[in-house]
C-alpha positions as CSV (number, residue, x, y, z in Angstrom):
1,M,-76.5,-62.5,-139.2
2,A,-74.0,-59.8,-139.6
3,L,-71.2,-59.4,-137.0
4,T,-72.3,-55.9,-136.4
5,D,-75.6,-57.2,-135.0
6,I,-73.9,-59.1,-132.2
7,R,-73.9,-57.0,-129.0
8,P,-72.4,-57.9,-125.6
9,P,-74.8,-58.8,-122.9
10,E,-76.0,-55.9,-120.7
11,P,-74.4,-55.7,-117.3
12,S,-76.4,-57.1,-114.4
13,R,-78.6,-54.6,-112.6
14,A,-77.6,-56.4,-109.4
15,L,-74.1,-55.0,-109.6
16,P,-73.1,-51.4,-109.1
17,S,-72.5,-49.8,-112.5
18,D,-70.0,-47.3,-110.9
19,P,-67.2,-49.0,-108.9
20,Q,-66.9,-45.8,-106.8
21,T,-70.4,-46.2,-105.4
22,P,-70.7,-48.6,-102.4
23,P,-73.3,-51.3,-102.9
24,H,-75.1,-50.4,-99.7
25,E,-74.9,-46.6,-99.5
26,P,-76.8,-45.4,-96.4
27,A,-79.7,-43.1,-96.8
28,P,-79.0,-39.5,-96.1
29,G,-78.7,-38.9,-92.3
30,S,-78.2,-42.6,-91.5
31,Y,-74.8,-43.7,-90.1
32,V,-73.5,-47.0,-88.8
33,H,-71.2,-45.1,-86.3
34,R,-72.8,-42.3,-84.4
35,P,-70.6,-41.4,-81.3
36,R,-73.2,-38.8,-80.4
37,R,-75.6,-41.5,-79.4
38,L,-73.5,-41.8,-76.2
39,R,-73.9,-38.0,-75.4
40,T,-77.6,-37.7,-75.5
41,S,-78.3,-36.9,-71.8
42,P,-76.5,-36.2,-68.5
43,A,-77.3,-39.7,-67.4
44,M,-75.9,-41.3,-70.5
45,R,-72.7,-39.1,-70.4
46,A,-72.2,-40.1,-66.8
47,L,-72.7,-43.8,-67.5
48,V,-70.1,-44.0,-70.2
49,R,-67.5,-41.5,-68.8
50,E,-64.0,-42.8,-69.2
51,T,-62.2,-40.6,-66.6
52,R,-63.9,-40.2,-63.3
53,L,-62.9,-37.7,-60.7
54,T,-63.5,-38.4,-57.0
55,P,-62.7,-36.4,-53.9
56,Q,-60.6,-39.3,-52.6
57,Q,-58.1,-38.6,-55.5
58,L,-57.5,-35.1,-54.2
59,I,-54.7,-33.9,-51.9
60,A,-55.0,-30.4,-50.4
61,P,-51.8,-28.4,-49.6
62,L,-51.7,-26.8,-46.2
63,F,-49.2,-24.1,-45.0
64,V,-48.6,-24.6,-41.3
65,V,-47.1,-21.9,-39.0
66,P,-46.2,-21.9,-35.3
67,G,-48.7,-20.7,-32.7
68,S,-52.4,-21.2,-32.2
69,G,-55.5,-19.7,-33.6
70,V,-53.7,-18.5,-36.8
71,H,-55.8,-18.4,-40.0
72,D,-54.1,-15.8,-42.1
73,P,-55.0,-15.4,-45.8
74,I,-52.2,-15.7,-48.4
75,P,-52.5,-12.8,-50.8
76,A,-50.7,-14.6,-53.6
77,L,-52.9,-17.7,-53.4
78,A,-56.7,-17.2,-53.6
79,N,-58.7,-18.8,-50.9
80,Q,-55.6,-20.3,-49.2
81,F,-54.4,-19.6,-45.7
82,R,-51.4,-20.0,-43.3
83,V,-52.7,-21.9,-40.3
84,S,-51.4,-23.0,-36.9
85,P,-51.5,-26.7,-36.0
86,D,-54.8,-26.4,-34.1
87,V,-56.5,-24.7,-37.0
88,A,-54.9,-27.3,-39.4
89,V,-57.0,-29.9,-37.6
90,D,-60.2,-28.0,-38.3
91,V,-59.2,-27.6,-41.9
92,A,-58.4,-31.3,-42.2
93,R,-61.7,-32.2,-40.5
94,S,-63.6,-30.1,-43.1
95,L,-61.7,-31.8,-45.9
96,A,-62.3,-35.2,-44.5
97,D,-66.0,-34.4,-44.2
98,R,-65.9,-33.7,-48.0
99,H,-64.1,-37.1,-48.5
100,V,-60.9,-35.4,-49.7
101,G,-58.2,-38.0,-49.8
102,G,-55.2,-36.3,-48.1
103,V,-53.4,-33.2,-46.9
104,L,-49.9,-32.2,-47.9
105,L,-48.2,-30.2,-45.1
106,F,-45.6,-27.4,-45.7
107,G,-43.9,-25.8,-42.7
108,V,-43.5,-22.0,-42.5
109,P,-41.2,-21.4,-39.5
110,T,-40.5,-18.1,-37.8
111,A,-36.8,-18.9,-37.3
112,K,-34.4,-20.1,-40.0
113,D,-30.7,-20.9,-40.2
114,P,-28.2,-21.8,-43.0
115,A,-28.5,-25.5,-42.4
116,G,-32.3,-25.6,-42.3
117,A,-32.2,-27.5,-38.9
118,G,-35.9,-26.6,-38.3
119,A,-37.0,-29.1,-40.9
120,A,-36.2,-31.9,-38.5
121,D,-37.4,-30.1,-35.3
122,P,-39.9,-32.4,-33.6
123,D,-41.6,-29.3,-32.2
124,G,-41.8,-27.6,-35.5
125,P,-45.1,-26.6,-37.1
126,V,-45.4,-29.7,-39.3
127,P,-44.8,-32.3,-36.6
128,A,-47.2,-30.4,-34.3
129,A,-49.9,-30.4,-37.0
130,L,-49.3,-34.1,-37.7
131,R,-49.7,-35.1,-34.1
132,A,-52.9,-33.0,-33.8
133,I,-54.5,-34.5,-36.9
134,R,-53.5,-38.0,-35.8
135,A,-55.0,-37.4,-32.3
136,A,-58.2,-36.2,-33.9
137,G,-58.6,-39.6,-35.6
138,L,-59.5,-38.1,-38.9
139,P,-60.0,-40.4,-41.9
140,I,-57.6,-38.5,-44.1
141,V,-54.1,-39.4,-45.3
142,T,-51.3,-37.1,-44.0
143,V,-48.4,-36.2,-46.3
144,A,-45.4,-34.2,-45.2
145,D,-43.2,-32.4,-47.8
146,V,-39.5,-33.1,-47.2
147,C,-37.3,-30.2,-48.2
148,L,-35.1,-27.5,-46.6
149,C,-36.0,-24.4,-48.6
150,E,-38.6,-23.2,-46.1
151,Y,-36.1,-23.6,-43.2
152,T,-32.9,-22.1,-44.7
153,T,-31.9,-18.5,-44.6
154,H,-30.7,-18.7,-48.2
155,G,-33.9,-20.4,-49.4
156,H,-32.3,-23.2,-51.3
157,C,-33.4,-26.8,-51.0
158,G,-30.0,-28.1,-49.9
159,L,-27.0,-27.3,-47.8
160,L,-24.4,-24.9,-49.3
161,D,-20.7,-25.2,-50.0
162,G,-20.1,-21.5,-50.8
163,E,-22.9,-20.8,-53.3
164,R,-22.9,-24.4,-54.6
165,I,-25.6,-26.9,-53.4
166,D,-23.8,-29.8,-51.7
167,N,-26.0,-32.7,-52.7
168,D,-24.5,-35.5,-50.5
169,R,-24.3,-33.4,-47.3
170,T,-27.9,-32.6,-47.8
171,L,-29.1,-36.2,-47.8
172,P,-28.8,-36.9,-44.0
173,A,-30.7,-33.6,-43.3
174,L,-33.6,-34.7,-45.5
175,A,-33.6,-38.2,-43.9
176,A,-33.7,-36.6,-40.4
177,A,-36.7,-34.5,-41.4
178,A,-38.5,-37.5,-42.9
179,V,-38.0,-39.4,-39.7
180,A,-39.3,-36.5,-37.6
181,Y,-42.5,-36.4,-39.7
182,A,-42.9,-40.2,-39.5
183,R,-42.5,-40.1,-35.8
184,A,-45.2,-37.4,-35.5
185,G,-47.6,-39.5,-37.5
186,A,-47.2,-38.8,-41.2
187,D,-48.5,-41.6,-43.4
188,I,-46.4,-40.4,-46.4
189,V,-43.2,-38.4,-46.7
190,A,-42.7,-36.5,-50.0
191,P,-39.1,-35.5,-50.8
192,S,-39.2,-32.5,-53.1
193,A,-35.6,-31.2,-52.9
194,M,-34.5,-33.0,-56.1
195,M,-31.2,-34.1,-54.6
196,D,-29.7,-37.2,-56.2
197,G,-30.1,-40.2,-53.9
198,Q,-32.7,-38.6,-51.6
199,V,-35.2,-41.4,-51.8
200,R,-32.6,-44.1,-50.9
201,A,-31.4,-41.9,-48.0
202,I,-34.9,-41.4,-46.7
203,R,-35.9,-45.0,-47.1
204,S,-32.8,-46.1,-45.2
205,G,-33.4,-43.5,-42.5
206,L,-37.1,-44.5,-42.0
207,D,-36.3,-48.2,-41.9
208,E,-33.5,-47.7,-39.4
209,A,-35.7,-45.6,-37.2
210,G,-38.4,-48.2,-37.1
211,F,-40.8,-46.8,-39.7
212,P,-40.8,-49.4,-42.5
213,T,-44.4,-48.8,-43.3
214,T,-44.2,-45.0,-43.9
215,S,-44.6,-44.5,-47.6
216,I,-42.5,-42.3,-49.9
217,L,-44.1,-40.1,-52.5
218,A,-41.2,-38.9,-54.6
219,Y,-41.2,-35.6,-56.5
220,S,-39.4,-37.4,-59.3
221,S,-40.2,-35.2,-62.3
222,K,-39.9,-31.7,-61.0
223,H,-39.0,-29.0,-63.5
224,A,-37.5,-25.6,-62.7
225,S,-40.8,-23.9,-63.6
226,A,-42.0,-20.4,-63.8
227,F,-45.2,-21.4,-62.2
228,Y,-44.0,-21.7,-58.6
229,G,-44.1,-18.0,-57.7
230,P,-47.2,-17.8,-55.6
231,F,-46.1,-20.9,-53.6
232,R,-42.8,-19.2,-52.7
233,H,-44.6,-16.2,-51.3
234,A,-46.9,-18.5,-49.3
235,A,-44.0,-20.6,-47.9
236,N,-41.5,-17.7,-47.7
237,S,-39.1,-19.9,-49.6
238,A,-37.7,-17.9,-52.5
239,P,-33.9,-18.3,-53.0
240,A,-31.9,-15.4,-51.7
241,F,-29.5,-15.7,-54.6
242,G,-29.4,-17.6,-57.9
243,D,-32.1,-20.1,-58.8
244,R,-32.8,-23.8,-58.6
245,R,-31.8,-24.9,-62.1
246,S,-28.8,-26.8,-60.9
247,Y,-31.0,-29.3,-59.1
248,Q,-34.5,-29.0,-60.6
249,M,-34.9,-30.2,-64.2
250,D,-34.8,-28.2,-67.4
251,A,-38.4,-27.9,-68.7
252,G,-37.3,-29.2,-72.1
253,N,-36.1,-32.6,-70.8
254,G,-38.7,-35.3,-71.0
255,R,-36.4,-38.4,-71.2
256,E,-34.5,-37.1,-68.2
257,A,-37.7,-36.9,-66.3
258,L,-38.5,-40.6,-67.0
259,R,-34.9,-41.5,-66.0
260,E,-35.4,-39.6,-62.7
261,M,-38.6,-41.6,-62.1
262,A,-36.9,-44.9,-62.8
263,L,-34.1,-44.0,-60.4
264,D,-36.6,-43.2,-57.6
265,V,-38.3,-46.5,-58.2
266,D,-35.0,-48.3,-57.8
267,E,-34.3,-46.4,-54.6
268,G,-37.5,-47.4,-53.0
269,A,-40.2,-44.9,-53.9
270,D,-43.7,-46.1,-53.3
271,M,-45.4,-43.4,-55.5
272,L,-44.1,-41.0,-58.1
273,M,-45.1,-37.3,-58.7
274,V,-44.8,-35.0,-61.7
275,K,-44.8,-31.2,-61.2
276,P,-46.1,-28.9,-62.6
277,A,-49.2,-30.9,-63.7
278,I,-50.5,-29.2,-66.8
279,T,-47.1,-28.7,-68.5
280,S,-46.2,-32.3,-67.8
281,L,-49.2,-34.2,-69.1
282,D,-47.1,-35.9,-71.7
283,L,-44.7,-37.2,-69.0
284,L,-47.6,-38.3,-66.9
285,A,-49.0,-40.3,-69.7
286,E,-45.7,-41.9,-70.5
287,A,-45.1,-42.7,-66.8
288,R,-48.5,-44.4,-66.7
289,R,-47.3,-46.7,-69.5
290,R,-44.0,-47.4,-68.0
291,F,-44.5,-47.7,-64.3
292,D,-47.0,-49.6,-62.2
293,L,-46.7,-47.5,-59.1
294,P,-49.4,-44.9,-58.1
295,L,-48.8,-41.6,-59.8
296,A,-49.5,-38.1,-58.5
297,A,-49.5,-34.8,-60.2
298,Y,-49.2,-31.4,-58.5
299,Q,-51.4,-28.6,-59.9
300,V,-49.1,-25.9,-58.8
301,S,-49.7,-22.4,-57.6
302,G,-49.1,-20.6,-60.9
303,E,-51.7,-22.9,-62.6
304,L,-54.2,-21.8,-60.0
305,A,-53.2,-18.1,-60.4
306,M,-53.9,-18.4,-64.2
307,L,-57.3,-19.9,-63.6
308,E,-58.2,-17.2,-61.1
309,A,-57.0,-14.4,-63.3
310,A,-59.1,-15.7,-66.3
311,A,-62.1,-16.2,-64.1
312,A,-61.8,-12.7,-62.7
313,I,-62.4,-11.2,-66.1
314,D,-65.1,-13.7,-67.0
315,A,-62.9,-15.3,-69.7
316,V,-63.8,-18.7,-68.4
317,D,-66.4,-20.3,-66.1
318,R,-64.3,-20.9,-63.1
319,R,-66.0,-24.1,-61.9
320,R,-66.1,-25.7,-65.3
321,A,-62.6,-24.8,-66.1
322,A,-61.3,-26.1,-62.8
323,L,-63.0,-29.5,-63.2
324,E,-61.8,-29.7,-66.8
325,L,-58.2,-29.1,-65.8
326,L,-58.4,-31.7,-63.0
327,T,-60.1,-34.2,-65.4
328,A,-57.3,-33.7,-67.9
329,I,-54.7,-34.5,-65.3
330,A,-56.5,-37.6,-64.3
331,R,-57.1,-38.6,-67.9
332,A,-53.3,-38.4,-68.5
333,G,-52.7,-41.0,-65.8
334,A,-52.7,-39.4,-62.3
335,D,-54.2,-41.5,-59.5
336,M,-53.8,-38.5,-57.1
337,I,-53.9,-34.8,-57.7
338,V,-52.4,-32.2,-55.4
339,T,-54.5,-29.1,-55.9
340,Y,-55.4,-26.0,-54.0
341,L,-58.9,-26.5,-55.4
342,A,-59.4,-29.7,-53.4
343,A,-62.1,-28.5,-51.0
344,E,-64.1,-26.7,-53.7
345,A,-63.7,-29.5,-56.2
346,A,-64.8,-32.1,-53.7
347,A,-68.0,-30.1,-53.0
348,W,-68.6,-29.7,-56.8
349,L,-68.1,-33.4,-57.4
350,G,-70.9,-34.1,-55.0
351,E,-73.4,-32.1,-57.1
352,P,-75.4,-33.4,-60.1
353,E,-74.1,-30.7,-62.4
354,A,-70.5,-32.0,-62.0
355,R,-71.6,-35.4,-63.1
356,S,-73.5,-34.3,-66.2
């Protein structure tokens, strides 16, 4: 037999002839992994949802003024009002009925002075509202913002030395305000002045005054943001000169924000806050990885204003956009969300459409 008649055996039909072709190629339209299987119905989507919003996570800001029977709309903040302490009780009751977790009280006094002494006035609007809410026995957490800006004639968050903010002289004033709020019934005090050492000073003041169980929610990561404008109109707290960049953080600084949080943890903070919420989602997520304390985020007034402006021209569905924003904040790591949408969102979350 000639050598040319010898041929190599044919390849086995059981093996793929083309090494690029997988041996078990699925039929067209058939996939091992189909994430869409978990999106087939409202009930399925609700069952497997990773981030769940509840009304108990929400904290509603309230602007409290002296007097009685006051319920004045705030032009710069849609659906928000300045209320007197008696009306604040009615608002808090309505929020509690919707299972909203808490209220955050800001005082808007009629009289101011350079030292912001009204912040610690036991008869001021915030202590009066706290006592009234406490007397009503409402199942809602009361949080009192601790700052001087609403109470100073110059609108800055600390005491002045000329036109310079005197950090260390401000600390006793903040501690005195926190004690006044704790004495009036605040469950939580929330220092927002961004003074170095404010958490330690307030913790010491509370403990010495006999309020060791009053919690501190520290505004730890608070940037000097362009999104605070409507709030400053509501609280009548715009600076009379300059700005707040010497004590609030530069918006470009993320590592500094995490350092601020770590310092507040060391000083005795029970909870940490980032503000503004939407522009700080990266910081919120990183804080969730680093710290085991409860985290809050403040959906600030400018964020609400953008939503309202977009909804007013039918650029977005207001309800869907609002819930999506709140969900994004929770997904990034917030356990609590301060939001002007608390009452509406709580109502929406009780309806089937919000769960679909």
